[in-house]
C-alpha positions as CSV (number, residue, x, y, z in Angstrom):
1,M,0.2,0.1,-0.3
2,K,1.1,3.4,-0.9
3,I,1.8,6.6,1.8
4,G,-1.8,8.5,-0.2
5,D,-3.9,5.4,0.0
6,R,-2.3,5.1,3.6
7,M,-3.3,8.9,4.3
8,K,-6.9,8.2,2.5
9,K,-7.9,5.4,4.9
10,L,-6.2,7.2,7.9
11,R,-8.6,10.0,7.2
12,E,-11.0,7.4,6.1
13,E,-11.1,5.9,10.1
14,K,-11.4,9.6,11.7
15,G,-14.3,9.6,9.5
16,S,-12.7,13.6,8.6
17,M,-13.0,15.5,5.7
18,Q,-10.3,16.9,4.1
19,Q,-10.5,20.2,4.3
20,D,-10.3,19.1,8.4
21,V,-6.8,17.7,8.3
22,C,-6.2,20.6,5.3
23,N,-6.8,22.8,8.7
24,A,-4.8,20.8,11.0
25,L,-1.8,20.7,9.2
26,D,-2.2,24.1,7.2
27,I,-2.1,22.4,3.5
28,E,-4.1,23.0,0.4
29,Q,-7.0,20.8,-0.1
30,S,-5.2,19.9,-3.7
31,T,-2.0,19.1,-1.6
32,L,-3.5,17.4,0.0
33,A,-5.7,15.1,-2.7
34,N,-2.4,14.7,-4.8
35,Y,-0.9,12.5,-1.6
36,E,-4.0,10.7,-1.1
37,N,-3.9,10.2,-4.7
38,N,-0.5,9.7,-5.2
39,R,0.7,12.1,-8.0
40,R,2.6,13.3,-5.0
41,V,4.5,12.3,-2.0
42,P,5.0,15.0,1.3
43,K,8.0,16.3,2.6
44,T,9.9,14.7,5.3
45,D,8.6,17.2,7.5
46,I,4.8,16.8,6.4
47,L,4.9,12.7,6.7
48,I,6.0,13.6,10.6
49,E,2.8,15.8,11.0
50,I,0.4,13.6,9.4
51,A,1.8,10.4,11.0
52,N,1.0,12.7,14.2
53,Y,-1.5,13.5,13.1
54,Y,-3.5,10.3,12.8
55,G,-1.4,8.7,16.1
56,V,0.7,6.1,13.8
57,S,4.6,5.8,13.8
58,L,6.3,7.4,10.2
59,D,7.0,3.6,9.3
60,Y,3.4,2.6,9.3
61,L,3.2,5.5,7.3
62,V,5.4,4.9,4.7
63,G,4.6,1.7,4.2
64,R,7.8,0.0,6.3
65,T,5.3,-1.9,8.5
66,D,1.7,-2.8,8.8
67,D,2.1,-2.1,12.9
68,R,0.8,1.0,13.3
69,F,2.4,2.5,16.8
70,D,6.5,1.7,17.5
71,S,6.5,-0.4,19.4
72,S,10.4,0.5,20.8
73,K,8.0,3.6,22.5
74,R,5.2,1.8,24.0
75,R,5.0,3.1,27.7
76,P,4.6,0.8,30.0
77,K,1.1,0.0,31.1
78,D,2.2,0.3,34.7
79,L,2.4,3.9,35.7
80,N,4.7,3.4,38.9
81,K,7.2,1.8,36.1
82,F,6.9,4.3,33.9
83,L,7.6,6.5,36.4
84,Q,10.9,4.8,37.8
85,Q,13.0,4.9,34.7
86,S,16.1,7.5,34.6
87,E,14.4,9.2,31.3
88,I,10.6,10.5,30.7
89,I,9.9,12.4,27.7
90,F,6.7,13.9,28.2
91,D,5.5,16.4,24.8
92,G,8.9,16.0,23.5
93,D,10.6,16.7,26.4
94,T,12.8,14.7,28.1
95,Y,12.5,14.8,32.1
96,N,14.6,13.4,34.7
97,L,13.0,13.7,37.8
98,T,13.7,13.7,41.2
99,D,11.2,11.0,43.9
100,E,9.2,14.4,44.7
101,D,8.5,15.3,41.4
102,R,7.6,11.2,41.1
103,D,5.7,12.1,43.9
104,L,3.9,15.1,42.6
105,V,3.0,13.9,39.2
106,M,1.5,10.3,40.9
107,K,-1.0,12.8,43.1
108,S,-1.5,14.9,40.1
109,L,-2.6,11.5,37.6
110,E,-4.5,10.6,40.9
111,V,-6.6,13.5,40.8
112,A,-7.3,13.7,37.0
113,F,-7.9,9.8,37.5
114,L,-10.7,10.4,39.8
115,A,-12.1,13.8,38.2
116,A,-12.4,11.2,35.5
117,K,-14.0,8.7,37.2
118,R,-16.7,10.6,38.5
119,A,-17.2,12.2,34.8
120,N,-17.7,8.3,33.7
121,K,-20.2,7.5,36.7
122,R,-22.3,11.5,35.7
123,K,-22.6,9.7,32.1
124,K,-23.3,6.5,33.0
125,G,-26.0,7.9,34.9
126,D,-26.9,10.1,32.6
127,T,-28.5,7.1,30.4
128,P,-31.8,6.9,30.1
129,T,-32.5,2.5,30.9
130,K,-35.4,0.7,29.7
């Protein structure tokens, strides 16, 4: 499968129109159409933006693998194990957390998860029962 075919498939799976993608990536619709129809190949910086937009690896986008995600960058499922790593990358920046930093992150996550849990309970309570 060619790059354009994958791009079109990802866009359709996401339920987006070409214009939605163009607005997000700040490119012209004709440019995106040329990419999706395999008439043009995006430059590397645009490929990276597209991969980030769809949440897939660059290798998947260019057809080097059928695995959509970079398995070498998968995070541990246990947050404690994740936070115990010597370096943590978040939003493109690398951090070396102290023990105090780790405690603060864990407390923040506990608050965030509690809020999400409460929101989910409210959503379930809002749905009508049969």
